[in-house]
N, C-alpha and C positions, 0 to 999 in steps of 0.2 A: 540547457535548462531555460535560458532566457526566451527561447522560441516557444516553449511549452508552458511557461509560467502563467500566462493568461488563462489557458484552459484548466490548468491545475487549480488555480484559485476558484474556479467556478464549480469544480467537482468536490464531492465529499469522499471520505474514505469508506463510508458505509452506503450501501445501496438504499435508494428511496422507494417507497411504495409506488407501484405502477410505473416503474422506470422502464424505458425502452431497452431492447437488447443492444442497440448501438451505444447507449450511454454506459452500459455494463462493460462492454468490450473496450470502449474508449478509456474508462477509468483504469482498467487493467493495464492498458498500453501506456498511459500517461504516468501512472505510479511506477511502473517498471522502469521506464526511461528516466524519470526524475531520480529514482533511487540509485540506479547503477551509474548515473552521471553525477553522483555525489551532491545532490541538493540536500542541504542540511536538515531542513524541516521534514522532508520525506524520510531521510535516514533515521532521524530521531523517532518519528512516529512508527516506522517499521520495526525498529528495535524495541520500542515500548510494547507493541502488539505481540511481537515474538516472545518477549520476556513474560508477558502476562499469561500467555497460553502455555509455553513450553518450560520455561524456567520455574515459574510458580506452580507448575503441576495442578493448575486449576481446571478441572474437567468441565466445570459449568460454563466457562467462557467458550465462545465460538468465533472462529475466524471465517469470514466470507470466503468460500472457495474461489471466487472470481479474483480476489486480490492476493490469495495465498502465494502464488508464484512470485509476485512482485515483492512481497514481504520477505520470502525466503532468499531470493537473489540479492536483495538490498542488504540484508543482514549478513549473508555469506560474503559479499563483496567487501563489506566493512571489516569483516574478520572479528577477532576478539572472542 
């Protein structure tokens, strides 16, 4: 996590307008690695996004498909 923290801090969880495809792919990779390697902030945000969409049954909410895998794997690894 220490190696990726600098990049993680520059990225946001949500894609930005006119963002390059490299940034979209990088976000997915960084979030996935930070989450499965138990970075607390990433785990908390992934759990909050998962709960907002699936536990709350709120169909109006949308999860970016580019980070969906990172969210699912992070939440699954945490368990509960």
